[in-house]
VOMI-316456 format. One line per 4 residues: their letters; for each residue x, y, z of C-alpha. Coordinates in steps of 0.05 Angstrom, whole numbers. Last residue first. Layout:
# VOMI-316456
A> X:Y:Z; ... $
END
This chain:
# VOMI-316456
XXXX> 330:200:143; 345:275:140; 323:279:68; 262:234:79 $
XXXX> 242:271:142; 250:338:107; 204:312:51; 151:290:100 $
XXXX> 154:356:138; 147:395:73; 87:353:51; 51:361:118 $
XXXX> 67:435:126; 1:457:95; -39:417:147; -99:387:110 $
XXXX> -62:321:102; -62:304:176; -134:325:190; -159:289:128 $
XXXX> -122:225:148; -151:228:218; -221:231:190; -282:276:184 $
XXXX> -242:341:196; -251:400:242; -202:458:237; -243:493:183 $
XXXX> -298:504:235; -250:546:276; -230:537:348; -249:610:362 $
XXXX> -318:603:329; -330:534:357; -322:557:428; -389:592:437 $
XXXX> -416:540:485; -473:523:437; -423:510:381; -377:466:423 $
XXXX> -437:428:451; -465:417:381; -398:394:354; -392:343:410 $
XXXX> -463:319:397; -450:311:322; -389:269:336; -320:297:324 $
XXXX> -277:247:284; -222:298:275; -195:360:309; -137:403:282 $
XXXX> -83:444:317; -25:481:284; 27:495:337; 57:564:351 $
XXXX> 57:562:426; -8:602:429; -38:549:383; -23:498:438 $
XXXX> -56:541:491; -117:556:447; -130:483:432; -122:462:505 $
XXXX> -168:519:528; -221:498:478; -218:425:499; -223:444:572 $
XXXX> -281:491:559; -318:437:521; -305:388:578; -333:437:628 $
XXXX> -395:449:585; -408:374:579; -381:325:528; -406:255:511 $
XXXX> -385:200:463; -313:226:463; -279:164:436; -275:191:364 $
XXXX> -246:258:386; -178:249:352; -137:311:369; -85:327:315 $
XXXX> -27:371:335; 20:400:282; 89:431:295; 120:381:342 $
XXXX> 195:387:341; 207:324:382; 148:300:423; 147:294:499 $
XXXX> 122:365:507; 61:349:465; 45:285:504; 54:318:572 $
XXXX> 9:377:553; -44:328:529; -40:289:593; -48:352:635 $
XXXX> -107:376:593; -143:309:596; -133:302:671; -161:372:680 $
XXXX> -224:353:641; -233:285:676; -290:297:726; -321:356:690 $
XXXX> -332:320:624; -296:289:564; -319:220:544; -263:170:543 $
XXXX> -201:145:507; -170:214:492; -138:206:424; -72:238:404 $
XXXX> -36:252:338; 30:290:341; 58:315:276; 129:340:262 $
XXXX> 144:276:222; 89:223:228; 91:175:286; 105:101:273 $
XXXX> 63:38:279; 99:-23:253; 126:-38:323; 55:-53:343 $
XXXX> 2:-36:396; 40:19:432; 33:73:379; -42:68:379 $
XXXX> -70:61:308; -77:102:245; -93:70:178; -72:105:113 $
XXXX> -21:51:100; 54:55:94; 66:20:160; 9:33:209 $
XXXX> 9:108:219; 15:135:289; -29:149:349; -12:172:420 $
XXXX> -66:149:468; -90:194:525; -113:145:578; -175:153:621 $
XXXX> -166:164:696; -231:200:707; -266:155:657; -244:93:695 $
XXXX> -261:125:762; -330:145:739; -345:76:710; -320:41:773 $
XXXX> -361:89:815; -424:73:775; -416:-1:785; -398:7:859 $
XXXX> -461:48:871; -504:-5:837; -470:-61:877; -474:-24:943 $
XXXX> -548:-10:932; -561:-84:918; -519:-104:978; -561:-60:1022 $
XXXX> -624:-92:996; -594:-162:1009; -566:-150:1078; -503:-133:1117 $
XXXX> -444:-182:1113; -471:-228:1059; -505:-177:1014; -451:-122:1020 $
XXXX> -396:-174:1013; -427:-200:948; -439:-131:919; -369:-106:935 $
XXXX> -339:-171:908; -377:-167:842; -360:-93:834; -287:-107:846 $
XXXX> -290:-162:794; -319:-113:745; -261:-66:756; -215:-126:749 $
XXXX> -239:-140:678; -228:-204:640; -178:-247:678; -202:-226:747 $
XXXX> -274:-232:721; -264:-306:709; -234:-318:778; -290:-279:812 $
XXXX> -343:-317:772; -320:-380:809; -368:-356:864; -424:-373:816 $
XXXX> -423:-444:845; -464:-417:904; -522:-403:856; -518:-471:823 $
XXXX> -513:-506:890; -572:-470:921; -622:-523:896; -593:-573:946 $
XXXX> -603:-523:1003; -677:-511:986; -691:-585:980; -657:-597:1047 $
XXXX> -700:-544:1080; -762:-578:1053; -738:-645:1080; -722:-615:1148 $
XXXX> -794:-589:1150; -817:-660:1158; -878:-679:1116; -932:-706:1163 $
XXXX> -986:-660:1135; -969:-678:1063; -1031:-720:1049; -1076:-662:1065 $
XXXX> -1054:-626:1002; -1077:-681:955; -1147:-661:933; -1157:-588:914 $
XXXX> -1088:-559:926; -1052:-620:896; -1097:-620:835; -1085:-545:827 $
XXXX> -1010:-556:827; -1019:-606:770; -1064:-558:731; -1013:-502:742 $
XXXX> -958:-546:712; -1000:-556:648; -1017:-482:643; -944:-464:652 $
XXXX> -924:-512:596; -974:-476:551; -924:-419:559; -890:-444:496 $
XXXX> -839:-495:470; -822:-539:529; -773:-595:511; -749:-621:578 $
XXXX> -688:-576:576; -729:-513:567; -775:-527:626; -718:-555:668 $
XXXX> -677:-492:657; -737:-449:674; -748:-490:737; -675:-481:760 $
XXXX> -670:-408:738; -733:-386:776; -781:-332:754; -810:-288:808 $
XXXX> -868:-283:856; -886:-235:912; -928:-266:969; -995:-299:956 $
XXXX> -1058:-299:999; -1108:-298:940; -1117:-223:934; -1041:-216:927 $
XXXX> -1046:-262:867; -1078:-208:823; -1029:-153:842; -969:-199:836 $
XXXX> -989:-225:767; -1008:-156:742; -940:-130:761; -902:-189:733 $
XXXX> -938:-183:666; -932:-107:664; -858:-112:679; -851:-163:623 $
XXXX> -885:-114:576; -833:-62:594; -775:-111:583; -800:-138:515 $
XXXX> -774:-207:500; -745:-227:433; -743:-293:395; -688:-337:367 $
XXXX> -687:-399:411; -620:-388:445; -626:-313:448; -695:-317:480 $
XXXX> -669:-371:527; -613:-328:556; -654:-265:553; -709:-294:596 $
XXXX> -663:-315:653; -627:-248:659; -694:-213:650; -727:-252:706 $
XXXX> -669:-240:754; -668:-165:740; -744:-161:748; -741:-200:814 $
XXXX> -686:-153:841; -721:-89:818; -789:-106:846; -760:-135:910 $
XXXX> -721:-71:923; -782:-28:909; -826:-71:954; -776:-65:1011 $
XXXX> -772:11:1005; -848:19:1000; -866:-28:1057; -884:22:1112 $
XXXX> -936:57:1070; -965:-10:1047; -989:-33:1116; -1054:6:1114 $
XXXX> -1074:-31:1051; -1085:-97:1088; -1094:-144:1029; -1165:-153:1000 $
XXXX> -1187:-225:1005; -1205:-275:950; -1226:-343:979; -1169:-391:984 $
XXXX> -1168:-451:937; -1184:-521:961; -1153:-566:1013; -1121:-539:1076 $
XXXX> -1053:-564:1099; -1047:-585:1172; -976:-593:1198; -911:-583:1161 $
XXXX> -870:-625:1208; -820:-611:1263; -787:-671:1297; -814:-685:1367 $
XXXX> -773:-750:1368; -829:-801:1382; -889:-759:1362; -860:-733:1297 $
XXXX> -828:-800:1284; -896:-834:1281; -863:-888:1237; -925:-892:1193 $
XXXX> -930:-817:1182; -855:-800:1185; -837:-855:1136; -895:-838:1088 $
XXXX> -878:-763:1089; -805:-778:1077; -821:-822:1018; -868:-771:986 $
XXXX> -821:-712:996; -761:-751:971; -799:-772:908; -821:-699:898 $
XXXX> -747:-678:900; -721:-737:859; -762:-719:799; -720:-763:752 $
XXXX> -700:-721:692; -744:-722:630; -732:-760:565; -670:-792:597 $
XXXX> -616:-817:550; -585:-749:536; -584:-729:609; -551:-793:632 $
XXXX> -496:-761:673; -537:-701:694; -599:-738:716; -562:-800:742 $
XXXX> -497:-782:779; -508:-709:791; -583:-702:805; -591:-772:835 $
XXXX> -531:-766:882; -546:-694:901; -618:-712:919; -599:-775:957 $
XXXX> -544:-741:998; -585:-679:1015; -645:-722:1035; -603:-768:1079 $
XXXX> -570:-709:1114; -637:-675:1126; -670:-738:1154; -611:-751:1200 $
XXXX> -613:-679:1226; -688:-678:1235; -688:-745:1272; -630:-724:1316 $
XXXX> -662:-659:1339; -606:-612:1359; -619:-577:1426; -544:-575:1444 $
XXXX> -533:-535:1380; -573:-477:1409; -516:-428:1419; -486:-448:1352 $
XXXX> -552:-428:1319; -555:-361:1355; -485:-342:1331; -498:-368:1261 $
XXXX> -563:-329:1255; -531:-264:1280; -473:-270:1230; -520:-283:1171 $
XXXX> -570:-231:1194; -521:-173:1195; -578:-123:1184; -647:-124:1215 $
XXXX> -684:-183:1245; -658:-247:1275; -698:-310:1257; -738:-336:1316 $
XXXX> -713:-400:1348; -727:-475:1341; -671:-525:1327; -686:-586:1284 $
XXXX> -617:-593:1253; -642:-583:1182; -693:-531:1203; -640:-489:1238 $
XXXX> -594:-494:1178; -646:-465:1131; -632:-391:1147; -557:-401:1139 $
XXXX> -566:-430:1069; -615:-376:1047; -568:-321:1069; -510:-353:1032 $
XXXX> -554:-361:971; -569:-286:975; -495:-272:967; -493:-316:905 $
XXXX> -555:-285:874; -532:-214:889; -463:-229:862; -494:-257:798 $
XXXX> -539:-195:790; -484:-144:806; -433:-177:758; -486:-183:704 $
XXXX> -496:-108:707; -557:-76:739; -565:-8:707; -593:-37:643 $
XXXX> -651:-67:682; -676:4:693; -690:5:618; -755:-31:633 $
XXXX> -781:37:653; -833:39:598; -880:84:639; -933:29:636 $
XXXX> -881:-23:657; -855:18:715; -927:30:739; -941:-45:735 $
XXXX> -877:-63:772; -893:-14:828; -965:-39:832; -942:-112:835 $
XXXX> -892:-98:891; -947:-61:929; -995:-119:923; -943:-171:940 $
XXXX> -920:-131:1001; -992:-126:1025; -998:-201:1017; -933:-214:1056 $
XXXX> -949:-166:1113; -1018:-196:1125; -989:-266:1121; -939:-249:1175 $
XXXX> -992:-218:1218; -1036:-279:1213; -978:-325:1231; -964:-282:1292 $
XXXX> -1037:-286:1314; -1036:-361:1307; -970:-364:1345; -1001:-327:1404 $
XXXX> -1065:-368:1403; -1029:-433:1415; -982:-475:1373; -1015:-543:1370 $
XXXX> -1088:-534:1386; -1090:-461:1365; -1067:-477:1294; -1136:-483:1264 $
XXXX> -1120:-474:1190; -1190:-476:1160; -1171:-433:1102; -1220:-378:1120 $
XXXX> -1188:-374:1189; -1117:-361:1165; -1133:-289:1148; -1135:-276:1223 $
XXXX> -1183:-220:1239; -1212:-258:1298; -1142:-265:1326; -1132:-190:1328 $
XXXX> -1074:-164:1286; -1022:-115:1312; -960:-94:1275; -889:-76:1296 $
XXXX> -865:-146:1312; -889:-171:1244; -848:-119:1206; -778:-148:1210 $
XXXX> -797:-221:1202; -842:-207:1144; -790:-164:1110; -736:-216:1120 $
XXXX> -782:-272:1095; -800:-232:1033; -726:-222:1018; -713:-296:1026 $
XXXX> -772:-314:983; -745:-267:929; -677:-300:931; -703:-371:934 $
XXXX> -755:-366:879; -829:-382:880; -873:-378:818; -861:-360:745 $
XXXX> -827:-410:699; -794:-371:643; -789:-408:577; -834:-375:525 $
XXXX> -819:-304:546; -867:-249:527; -913:-250:587; -985:-223:588 $
XXXX> -1033:-281:584; -988:-338:607; -960:-291:660; -1029:-283:691 $
XXXX> -1037:-358:701; -966:-363:728; -982:-314:784; -1038:-359:813 $
XXXX> -1008:-429:819; -937:-432:846; -952:-372:891; -1011:-412:920 $
XXXX> -964:-471:931; -916:-425:969; -975:-405:1012; -984:-478:1032 $
XXXX> -914:-479:1063; -937:-435:1122; -899:-369:1122; -828:-347:1140 $
XXXX> -812:-335:1066; -766:-396:1069; -827:-437:1090; -861:-416:1026 $
XXXX> -796:-431:990; -800:-504:1012; -874:-512:998; -868:-483:929 $
XXXX> -803:-519:915; -835:-588:926; -898:-573:888; -867:-531:834 $
XXXX> -817:-586:819; -874:-633:802; -905:-578:760; -840:-571:721 $
XXXX> -846:-643:699; -920:-637:685; -907:-575:642; -849:-607:604 $
XXXX> -891:-668:586; -951:-624:567; -909:-575:527; -872:-630:489 $
XXXX> -937:-665:471; -971:-600:449; -915:-569:407; -912:-601:338 $
XXXX> -982:-629:330; -1011:-572:370; -982:-516:327; -996:-449:361 $
XXXX> -1003:-392:312; -1070:-370:339; -1038:-372:410; -979:-327:393 $
XXXX> -1013:-260:380; -1071:-259:428; -1025:-291:480; -983:-227:476 $
XXXX> -1035:-184:513; -1003:-115:510; -980:-111:438; -1033:-155:406 $
XXXX> -1086:-126:450; -1070:-55:427; -1066:-75:354; -1133:-110:360 $
XXXX> -1165:-48:389; -1141:-1:335; -1092:54:353; -1031:19:325 $
XXXX> -1063:8:258; -1087:80:254; -1016:108:262; -1001:143:327 $
XXXX> -933:114:342; -900:131:275; -929:202:278; -902:212:349 $
XXXX> -832:191:328; -833:234:264; -857:295:303; -802:285:355 $
XXXX> -749:281:301; -776:343:267; -778:383:332; -708:361:351 $
XXXX> -682:390:286; -655:345:232; -580:349:220; -571:298:164 $
XXXX> -609:339:112; -551:335:63; -497:285:83; -446:283:26 $
XXXX> -433:355:4; -455:394:65; -429:341:113; -360:334:81 $
XXXX> -351:408:70; -368:423:143; -322:369:170; -263:392:129 $
XXXX> -238:348:72; -169:332:44; -180:329:-31; -195:264:-67 $
XXXX> -158:207:-102; -170:135:-84; -136:78:-120; -155:6:-107 $
XXXX> -113:-51:-132; -131:-124:-135; -70:-165:-155; -98:-231:-128 $
XXXX> -77:-211:-57; -80:-138:-38; -44:-75:-58; -80:-11:-38 $
XXXX> -63:54:-73; -81:119:-38; -73:186:-72; -83:247:-28 $
XXXX> -98:317:-55; -76:377:-14; -49:416:-74; 23:400:-55 $
XXXX> 9:327:-68; 7:272:-16; 25:201:-35; 4:138:0 $
XX> 27:68:-19; 0:0:0 $
END
């Protein structure tokens, strides 16, 4: 490749490539204004015109019609007519029944994790999914209970129950026929009623927040939660869940500590009660953990290709443990904790206690954001794998409507679950018809089979929770991967994880978001000023430190600031620029490549203007190139463009270099001296 520059400012570029293909380009060195006026007419539309075009595109007759509205906001109207029963139905039914079995065991387990009776977990496994089938855009998310959300609900319930007052006659447990007074006394019945009151009010408020966010198209909030924050939040929450379930596995009874530092408080109290360990609960828990891990790892995972669906070891464990405890009367002999009476039938609709909502705003907002982030991270994985898209704002509407509706049926906030969604997709599920099939199975349990699980030991449910935490705890290896890729991101992961584990989940979420923004600010504040040079004899300019073939041009210094230019790094930019110019030999022409400046504020514009004027005051010729439209607008609005000079702006680095009148002379002097 050869480049020649004529005295008239014309550049001739000849490219030599394999197969003797030559390209010769001959054109004058362009300024930014000439380039846009000649080649991009009408490119700079006014804000008024752009806004008018956007509104006009949204308010077309087709989008205003009723069918268009339902097609956008009730997705089942769009995909159900295209449903292909011969191709999808068998897979959806098999997958739905498989996921339904997991719903039963996880629903009861995560209901207990939320500090409620296990039956409420079954309600959450049934009601929200029905709404998601109508309004959701993902084909593979399984909505219901999830460990992280149940943990957050349990923390809120535990914290607020001591500050509320509910009369026994107002107990929402009464319509279900749960008469707990014979076994736990009036005091525990009142406490259970208070807990349920807090949980349902929390579900209603969480749903309203998500619904408002969806209507206002605030699905973009998910963009502010990086993968590092979400995975660290899940892993840290798994530690909370693990510690909260230990007392059930060893059969120790005590109230969960409230407030921050729950992991440390729980472990301290647990070790203080270790002498009260229930042998039957401990042995049952160890046996369940061993069997579940053995089947999941050595059979389901090992023979995944041979098995049409994985062995439902969780529900098998639940059934076997219930039979053993019932006929062995282990609850009466060893006083091991069991689930107790489970009502049959569906709960009557009941308005949540609205007066509680004012004190739950912060908690509901945290749960709304966390559950949405988890759902989107799950949904995007399978949407990408199967070639469809999910709409974040519509997803918020679906989750919001699901939580609002289910709150009237004694449900706590719901969420998608990675384990169930993975099982749904892996067992061949194609559409949300799988959710309908799994809901039918849960309904059968609620209507007819619930009473059979009265003797189910709580140690088994705790064991199921712990076994399902393995995937979340395994994400700790993310630290090692992030160390190789980006240590700033690794720092964000560690800050989020430690905030969650050492303090609490909502605090860890805030710490993670703050750490993410701080890492961005610090990186932009300490951005590098790269010195560029020509790659060999080409017309391509690259960083000088990337290759020995890159060399600086004679008497010309080309620099690129590798960040946006704003108030936090403006002085850093000027000092680095000064250092780069002083470090060059006989610099006569300075080219500032602005291609990385995606944003510029008034302070950044002033810093760039001062830098240009200072270098020109020393006798240097200064040119700018690759200036984005926003950068040019800020310079013009600030009044600096006139003194910088429109003719000093060029569309490319090559134009900026060749437009300098001394370019040819410097090249010839370099050849003669070289």
